[in-house]
C-alpha positions in Angstrom: -2.8 7.5 60.4 0.4 6.7 58.7 0.6 6.8 54.9 2.5 4.0 53.3 4.6 4.8 50.3 3.2 3.9 47.0 4.9 0.9 45.4 7.2 1.7 42.5 7.5 -0.3 39.4 10.8 -2.2 38.9 13.4 -0.3 36.8 13.3 -3.0 34.1 9.5 -2.6 33.7 9.8 1.2 33.8 12.5 1.1 31.1 10.3 -0.9 28.7 6.9 0.6 29.6 7.5 4.1 31.0 4.0 5.5 30.2 2.3 2.4 31.7 4.4 2.6 34.8 3.7 6.3 35.3 0.0 5.8 34.8 -0.2 2.9 37.2 1.7 4.8 39.9 -0.3 8.1 39.5 -3.9 8.8 40.7 -6.4 7.8 38.0 -7.1 10.8 35.8 -8.5 9.2 32.7 -7.6 6.7 30.1 -3.9 5.7 29.9 -1.8 8.1 27.7 -0.3 5.2 25.8 -3.8 4.4 24.4 -4.8 7.9 23.6 -1.6 9.9 23.2 -0.6 9.1 19.7 -3.9 9.5 17.9 -6.3 12.4 17.2 -10.0 12.4 16.9 -11.8 12.4 13.6 -15.2 13.2 12.3 -16.6 11.9 9.0 -19.7 13.2 7.2 -21.3 13.8 3.8 -22.0 17.5 3.1 -23.1 19.1 -0.2 -22.1 16.1 -2.3 -18.7 15.9 -0.6 -17.2 13.4 1.8 -15.8 15.5 4.6 -13.2 14.4 7.2 -12.4 16.7 10.1 -9.4 16.1 12.4 -8.8 17.8 15.7 -5.2 19.0 15.5 -4.9 22.1 17.8 -1.7 24.2 18.0 -0.1 23.0 14.8 1.3 24.9 11.9 -0.5 23.4 8.8 2.4 24.2 6.5 5.1 22.6 8.5 3.5 20.1 10.9 0.6 18.5 8.9 0.7 16.3 5.8 -2.3 15.0 3.9 -1.9 12.3 1.2 -4.3 10.2 -0.9 -3.3 6.9 -2.4 -6.2 5.1 -4.2 -8.9 4.9 -1.6 -6.7 5.6 1.4 -6.6 9.1 2.9 -3.6 9.6 5.3 -3.2 12.4 7.8 0.2 12.8 9.4 1.1 15.4 12.0 4.0 16.1 14.3 3.9 18.1 17.5 7.3 19.3 18.6 8.2 20.3 22.1 9.3 23.9 22.2 10.5 24.2 25.8 13.5 22.3 27.0 13.2 23.5 30.6 11.9 21.0 33.2 8.2 21.6 33.8 5.0 19.8 34.2 3.3 19.1 30.9 0.4 16.9 29.9 0.8 17.7 26.2 1.7 14.8 23.9 4.6 15.3 21.5 5.8 13.3 18.5 4.3 11.9 15.3 0.6 11.3 14.9 -1.1 9.5 12.0 -4.5 8.3 11.0 -5.8 6.6 7.8 -9.3 6.8 6.5 -10.8 4.5 3.7 -12.6 6.7 1.3 -15.9 5.5 -0.2 -14.6 5.6 -3.8 -11.3 6.0 -5.6 -10.7 9.7 -6.0 -8.4 11.9 -7.9 -6.0 13.6 -5.5 -6.3 16.8 -7.5 -10.0 17.0 -6.5 -9.2 16.8 -2.7 -9.1 20.1 -0.8 -7.9 20.7 2.8 -8.1 23.7 5.1 -7.0 24.3 8.6 -8.7 26.8 11.0 -9.1 27.1 14.8 -7.3 23.8 15.4 -9.4 21.7 13.0 -8.2 20.3 9.7 -11.1 19.8 7.2 -10.5 17.6 4.2 -13.2 17.6 1.4 -13.5 14.9 -1.2 -16.1 15.0 -4.0 -18.6 12.2 -3.5 -19.3 10.9 -7.0 -21.7 8.2 -7.9 -19.6 5.2 -8.6 -20.5 2.5 -11.0 -19.4 -0.9 -9.8 -16.2 -1.9 -11.5 -15.9 -5.0 -13.6 -18.3 -7.0 -15.8 -21.0 -9.3 -14.7 -20.3 -12.8 -15.8 -23.3 -15.1 -16.7 -23.4 -18.4 -14.8 -24.4 -21.6 -16.5 -26.4 -24.1 -14.5 -24.5 -27.4 -14.9 -27.3 -29.4 -13.3 -29.9 -28.4 -15.9 -30.6 -31.2 -18.4 -29.4 -30.3 -21.9 -31.9 -29.9 -24.6 -32.6 -33.2 -26.4 -32.2 -33.1 -30.2 -35.5 -34.0 -32.0 -35.9 -37.7 -32.9 -35.1 -38.3 -36.4 -37.4 -41.0 -37.8 -36.0 -42.8 -40.6 
């Protein structure tokens, strides 16, 4: 039996979509890297009156490669994985900038947020306070109700 060569993507297509072309031409090994390569997995939970976000970020230096910021109700996690070896080799690691945003359940003070990194997992803890709804309730007047008639004045 003769094996036919696998068709190759045109160079123009490969130049614009290199990851897609590689994935289409390779045997199927999972979801395409362009869908999963630039994100990381998160876990959100409530534990001991704290809203806890855990991010899977293995092999990073928390002081140089990871940044956590809070702006209002938005928690942002940024990470960068740099390639350390310039020699040609086979690698399935993803390099580059990674970022995720999480909407927090209530506005928090950034000074109350804590983060720790261990065994490849970043854990961010935010105090979960009971929040009163903001604003004031405005009474609504029913315009369809008949106004009260003044008493008849007999004269």
